[in-house]
C-alpha positions in Angstrom: -78.7 -61.6 -100.8 -77.8 -64.6 -98.7 -78.4 -64.7 -94.9 -74.6 -64.5 -94.4 -74.4 -61.4 -96.6 -77.3 -59.8 -94.7 -75.6 -60.5 -91.4 -72.3 -59.0 -92.6 -74.2 -55.9 -93.7 -75.8 -55.6 -90.3 -72.4 -56.0 -88.7 -71.0 -53.1 -90.8 -73.9 -50.9 -89.6 -73.2 -51.6 -86.0 -75.0 -52.8 -82.9 -78.7 -52.0 -82.4 -81.6 -53.2 -80.2 -81.4 -56.8 -81.6 -77.7 -57.1 -82.4 -74.8 -57.3 -79.9 -71.0 -57.8 -80.6 -68.5 -59.4 -78.2 -64.8 -59.8 -78.6 -63.5 -63.1 -77.4 -60.2 -63.5 -75.5 -58.9 -66.8 -74.3 -56.4 -68.1 -71.9 -55.9 -71.7 -73.1 -59.4 -73.0 -73.3 -60.8 -70.5 -70.7 -62.8 -67.5 -71.9 -61.5 -64.4 -70.2 -63.5 -61.9 -72.2 -66.4 -61.1 -72.2 -67.0 -61.5 -68.5 -69.6 -64.2 -67.6 -71.8 -61.6 -65.8 -71.7 -59.2 -68.7 -72.6 -61.8 -71.2 -75.4 -63.2 -69.0 -76.9 -59.7 -68.6 -76.8 -59.1 -72.4 -78.6 -62.4 -73.1 -81.2 -61.7 -70.5 -81.8 -58.2 -71.7 -82.6 -59.5 -75.2 -84.8 -62.4 -73.9 -86.7 -59.8 -71.8 -87.2 -57.6 -74.9 -87.8 -58.6 -78.5 -85.0 -61.1 -78.8 -81.9 -60.7 -80.9 -78.4 -62.0 -81.9 -75.2 -62.0 -79.9 -72.1 -62.4 -82.1 -69.0 -63.7 -80.4 -65.7 -63.0 -82.2 -66.5 -59.4 -83.3 -65.0 -56.3 -81.7 -67.9 -54.2 -80.3 -65.9 -50.9 -80.6 -64.5 -51.2 -84.2 -67.0 -53.7 -85.6 -64.1 -55.7 -87.0 -64.6 -59.5 -87.4 -61.8 -60.9 -85.3 -62.9 -64.5 -85.2 -62.3 -67.4 -82.7 -59.6 -70.0 -83.2 -61.1 -73.2 -84.7 -59.7 -75.4 -82.0 -61.4 -73.2 -79.3 -64.9 -73.0 -80.8 -66.2 -75.9 -78.8 -64.9 -74.4 -75.5 -66.5 -71.1 -76.3 -69.8 -72.8 -77.2 -69.8 -74.8 -73.9 -69.0 -71.6 -72.0 -72.0 -69.8 -73.6 -74.4 -72.8 -73.0 -73.3 -73.0 -69.3 -74.1 -69.3 -68.7 -77.5 -69.5 -70.4 -78.4 -72.5 -68.3 -76.8 -71.8 -65.0 -76.5 -68.0 -64.6 -80.0 -67.0 -65.9 -83.2 -67.7 -63.9 -85.1 -69.2 -65.5 -82.6 -70.5 -68.1 -82.8 -69.1 -71.6 -83.1 -71.5 -74.5 -80.8 -70.0 -77.1 -79.6 -71.4 -80.5 -75.8 -71.4 -81.0 -74.3 -71.7 -84.4 -70.7 -71.7 -85.6 -70.4 -69.8 -88.9 -67.7 -68.2 -91.0 -67.5 -64.5 -91.9 -64.8 -62.5 -93.8 -62.4 -60.5 -91.7 -61.0 -57.1 -92.8 -58.7 -58.8 -95.2 -61.5 -60.9 -96.7 -60.3 -64.2 -95.1 -63.0 -66.3 -93.7 -62.8 -66.7 -89.9 -64.9 -68.6 -87.5 -67.4 -66.8 -85.2 -70.3 -67.9 -83.0 -73.8 -66.6 -83.6 -76.2 -66.9 -80.6 -79.9 -66.4 -81.4 -81.8 -65.3 -78.4 -85.6 -65.6 -78.6 -88.1 -63.2 -77.2 -89.1 -65.2 -74.2 -92.3 -66.2 -72.6 -90.7 -65.6 -69.2 -89.0 -62.7 -67.4 -85.3 -63.6 -66.8 -83.1 -62.5 -64.0 -79.3 -62.4 -64.6 -76.5 -61.8 -62.1 -76.9 -58.0 -62.4 -80.6 -58.0 -62.0 -83.5 -57.6 -64.5 -82.4 -56.0 -67.8 -84.1 -55.0 -71.0 -82.5 -54.0 -74.3 -82.9 -50.3 -75.3 -81.2 -49.3 -78.5 -77.7 -50.9 -78.5 -77.3 -51.2 -74.8 -79.0 -52.9 -71.8 -80.8 -51.1 -69.0 -81.9 -52.3 -65.7 -85.7 -52.3 -65.5 -87.4 -50.0 -62.9 -89.9 -51.6 -60.7 -93.0 -50.3 -62.5 -91.7 -51.6 -65.9 -90.7 -55.0 -64.4 -94.2 -55.4 -62.8 -95.8 -54.7 -66.2 -93.5 -57.1 -68.0 -94.4 -59.9 -65.5 -98.1 -59.2 -66.2 -97.6 -59.1 -70.0 -95.9 -62.4 -70.0 -98.6 -64.0 -67.9 -96.4 -64.9 -64.9 -98.9 -63.2 -62.6 -102.0 -64.9 -61.4 -104.2 -62.7 -63.5 -103.9 -64.8 -66.6 -103.5 -68.6 -66.7 -100.2 -69.4 -68.2 -101.6 -72.0 -70.6 -103.7 -69.3 -72.2 -100.8 -66.9 -72.8 -99.5 -66.4 -76.3 -96.2 -68.0 -77.5 -93.9 -65.5 -79.3 -92.7 -66.5 -82.7 -95.8 -68.6 -83.5 -98.7 -68.0 -85.8 -102.1 -69.6 -86.6 -100.4 -71.3 -89.6 -98.3 -73.4 -87.2 -101.4 -75.3 -86.1 -101.8 -78.8 -87.5 -105.3 -79.2 -89.0 -105.6 -82.8 -88.0 -104.7 -82.1 -84.4 -106.9 -79.0 -84.2 -110.0 -80.5 -85.8 -110.4 -83.1 -83.1 -111.4 -80.4 -80.7 -114.2 -79.0 -82.9 -117.8 -80.2 -83.3 -118.2 -82.5 -86.3 -118.5 -80.6 -89.5 -117.2 -77.3 -88.0 -114.8 -75.2 -90.1 -111.3 -74.7 -88.9 -111.4 -70.9 -88.9 -110.1 -68.2 -86.7 -113.4 -67.8 -84.8 -113.5 -71.4 -83.8 -109.8 -71.4 -82.9 -110.2 -68.3 -80.7 -113.2 -69.8 -78.9 -111.0 -72.9 -78.2 -108.4 -70.5 -76.9 -105.6 -72.2 -78.9 -105.1 -68.9 -80.8 -105.0 -65.5 -79.2 -103.9 -61.9 -80.0 -100.7 -60.6 -78.6 -100.0 -57.0 -77.4 -99.3 -55.9 -81.0 -102.4 -57.4 -82.5 -100.8 -60.4 -84.1 -102.5 -63.9 -84.0 -100.3 -66.3 -82.0 -100.7 -69.8 -80.6 -101.3 -70.0 -76.9 -99.2 -72.3 -74.8 -102.1 -74.9 -74.8 -102.4 -74.5 -78.6 -98.7 -75.3 -79.0 -98.9 -78.3 -76.6 -102.0 -79.9 -78.1 -102.2 -78.7 -81.7 -98.7 -78.9 -83.1 -96.6 -81.9 -84.0 -93.5 -80.7 -82.2 -94.3 -78.4 -79.2 -90.6 -78.6 -78.2 -89.8 -76.3 -81.2 -91.2 -73.4 -79.1 -91.3 -74.9 -75.6 -88.2 -77.1 -75.4 -89.0 -78.1 -71.8 -92.4 -79.5 -72.8 -91.2 -83.1 -73.0 -91.0 -86.3 -70.9 -87.4 -87.4 -70.2 -87.5 -91.2 -69.8 -84.7 -93.3 -68.4 -84.6 -97.0 -67.5 -82.0 -98.5 -65.2 -81.1 -102.2 -64.8 -80.8 -102.0 -61.0 -82.4 -100.1 -58.1 -80.3 -97.0 -58.0 -79.2 -94.1 -60.3 -76.1 -95.2 -62.1 -75.3 -94.1 -65.7 -73.4 -97.3 -66.2 -76.6 -99.3 -65.8 -78.9 -97.3 -68.0 -80.7 -99.6 -70.4 -82.8 -97.1 -72.3 -83.2 -93.3 -72.5 -85.5 -91.2 -74.6 -86.8 -87.6 -74.8 -90.5 -88.0 -75.6 -92.0 -85.0 -77.4 -95.1 -84.3 -79.5 -98.6 -83.3 -78.5 -99.3 -84.1 -74.8 -101.6 -87.1 -75.5 -98.9 -88.6 -77.7 -96.3 -88.0 -75.0 -98.4 -90.0 -72.6 -98.7 -92.9 -75.0 -95.0 -92.9 -75.9 -94.1 -93.0 -72.2 -96.4 -96.0 -71.7 -94.7 -97.7 -74.6 -91.3 -96.9 -73.1 -92.3 -98.6 -69.8 -93.7 -101.5 -71.7 -90.4 -102.0 -73.6 -88.4 -102.1 -70.4 -90.8 -103.8 -67.9 -90.3 -107.1 -66.3 -93.0 -109.8 -66.1 -93.2 -112.1 -63.1 -95.2 -115.2 -62.5 -97.7 -115.6 -59.7 -96.8 -118.4 -57.2 -99.8 -120.5 -57.7 -100.5 -124.0 -59.2 -102.0 -122.4 -62.3 -99.2 -120.0 -63.0 -100.2 -116.7 -64.6 -98.0 -113.8 -65.6 -98.6 -110.5 -64.0 -97.1 -107.1 -64.9 -94.5 -105.3 -62.8 -96.6 -102.1 -62.9 -100.3 -101.4 -63.5 -100.9 -99.8 -66.9 -103.9 -98.0 -65.5 -101.9 -96.4 -62.7 -99.1 -95.3 -65.1 -101.7 -93.9 -67.5 -103.4 -91.8 -64.8 -100.0 -90.7 -63.4 -98.7 -89.6 -66.8 -101.8 -87.8 -67.8 -101.9 -85.9 -64.5 -98.2 -85.1 -65.0 -98.5 -83.4 -68.4 -101.9 -81.8 -67.5 -100.9 -80.2 -64.2 -97.2 -79.5 -64.5 -96.0 -75.9 -64.3 -95.1 -74.9 -67.9 -93.8 -71.5 -66.8 -90.8 -73.3 -65.4 -88.4 -73.1 -68.4 -85.8 -75.9 -68.5 -87.8 -78.2 -66.2 -89.1 -81.4 -67.8 -91.4 -84.2 -66.6 -88.9 -87.0 -65.7 -89.8 -90.7 -65.8 -87.1 -92.9 -64.1 -87.6 -96.6 -64.2 -85.9 -99.1 -61.9 -86.2 -102.8 -61.2 -88.3 -102.2 -58.1 -90.0 -98.9 -58.8 -90.9 -96.0 -61.1 -90.2 -92.4 -60.1 -92.1 -89.6 -61.8 -91.0 -86.0 -61.3 -93.4 -83.3 -62.1 -92.3 -79.6 -62.3 -94.2 -77.2 -60.1 -95.4 -76.8 -56.5 -98.8 -77.9 -55.4 -101.5 -75.2 -55.9 -103.1 -73.3 -53.1 -103.4 -75.3 -49.9 -103.0 -78.8 -51.5 -100.5 -81.1 -49.8 -99.3 -84.6 -50.8 -101.5 -86.1 -48.2 -104.7 -84.2 -49.4 -104.4 -84.8 -53.1 -106.7 -87.8 -53.1 -109.4 -85.7 -51.4 -109.3 -82.5 -53.5 -108.7 -81.5 -57.0 -107.2 -78.4 -58.6 -106.2 -77.7 -62.3 -103.2 -75.4 -62.8 -103.8 -75.6 -66.6 -107.6 -75.4 -67.1 -107.3 -75.1 -70.8 -104.9 -78.0 -71.2 -107.2 -80.2 -69.0 -110.2 -79.2 -71.1 -108.5 -80.2 -74.4 -107.2 -83.5 -73.0 -110.7 -84.3 -71.9 -111.7 -84.1 -75.5 -109.0 -86.5 -76.7 -110.0 -90.1 -77.1 -108.1 -92.6 -75.0 -106.7 -95.7 -76.6 -108.9 -98.8 -76.5 -107.7 -100.9 -73.6 -109.4 -103.3 -71.2 -107.2 -102.1 -68.4 -107.5 -98.4 -68.8 -111.3 -98.1 -68.4 -111.2 -94.6 -70.0 -113.0 -93.2 -73.0 -111.0 -90.0 -73.0 -107.5 -89.1 -72.0 -108.8 -87.2 -69.0 -112.1 -87.3 -67.1 -112.9 -84.4 -64.9 -114.1 -86.3 -61.9 -110.9 -85.9 -59.9 -110.5 -89.7 -59.5 -107.0 -89.9 -60.9 -105.1 -89.9 -57.6 -107.5 -92.3 -55.9 -107.1 -94.7 -58.8 -103.3 -94.4 -58.6 -103.4 -95.2 -54.8 -105.9 -98.0 -54.9 -104.6 -99.8 -58.1 -101.0 -99.6 -56.9 -101.9 -101.2 -53.6 -103.8 -104.0 -55.3 -100.7 -104.9 -57.4 -97.8 -104.4 -55.1 -99.3 -104.3 -51.6 -97.7 -100.9 -51.1 -99.2 -97.5 -51.5 -97.3 -95.1 -53.9 -95.6 -92.1 -52.3 -96.1 -88.5 -53.2 -93.3 -86.1 -52.0 -92.9 -82.3 -52.6 -89.3 -81.4 -53.3 -88.1 -77.9 -52.5 -91.6 -76.6 -53.0 -90.9 -76.8 -56.8 -91.3 -80.4 -57.9 -93.6 -83.2 -57.1 -92.2 -86.8 -57.0 -94.4 -89.9 -57.3 -92.8 -93.3 -56.4 -94.8 -96.3 -57.7 -93.6 -99.6 -56.3 -93.3 -102.7 -58.5 -95.1 -105.9 -57.8 -93.1 -108.0 -55.4 -90.6 -105.1 -55.0 -87.8 -105.2 -52.5 -87.7 -101.7 -51.0 -84.6 -102.3 -48.9 -82.2 -101.0 -51.5 -84.2 -98.0 -52.7 
């Protein structure tokens, strides 16, 4: 039986706890049915439960496959994406596919299949907090909602980077990546993996990867945590202007690889100036050591519970702006960061501290992270040596930290 045959069989049997039908009505390119709020509530209820499939183009009362006009598929897909991103908090990362199924006459018609994963997070939709029970959604009572928040590690009881990632298994670990955290000669077995806390048991007794395990021991963490990437953009001038973008990349992979890819991105787009002396010598626009420390801190300390939020690296002619998702912990402020240290993700920090840093005369590091708390002081001091200006830390809306690093000989008047 093909996957399509299996889906057609499930449709004939009707809706259940993981399958929902929605008839689509359009006025031109505008979707008039289902209502945006109703669709958002259904997606959130599945994400808050065990996940499921929403089928657009099927009558929920008769189970008939009605289809969606081919020339309106893109509009319906865009409508669904917008709701999942804009109407759900945090956004839900769904997979949307256009497929063909036979209608009542046997003719193939186009429908849209939306796969909703069981989420790491608890999602609020316009109607509130819902969970799927049988073939319908139900608003969660306070006691159930509190328990769900705790199960999904969004309380302060369990660190988020130690929580399990649904849909993963120990088989998803890459042996080469995992072995680097073990003592030489140690076997890569379940006991060692559990002691490392890259594998843990979920509420049903299944072995799953933890958030830190996905981030450090898989080749493509973004398969499970799509927001665990660095979004890098380079601009030719000194302001945001899409017409002057010179390079743009989404940098994925294990966190240590993301840091190195981001450094390579800057190196590809950096300018080199000459010192105004008799014996001219070239000097970089930015300090490699400063960027390394800033990027390591960004991937180590960002808030991975903020679905949809990425680390953003924006490069301009006179500065680099680095945006890190998450508020500052406890009583830290931008002005006190160089005096104190705090690790939001203790396990991620511990694993990065075991990763060898690249050999470089400028980095002065043996490992990706050293737990001395000197990252911010290095960023401040080395930046000032190169540019004569201290970098600037700013907390935006209590949910994102921005670091501005000024280039050597930068003109700040146009920033």
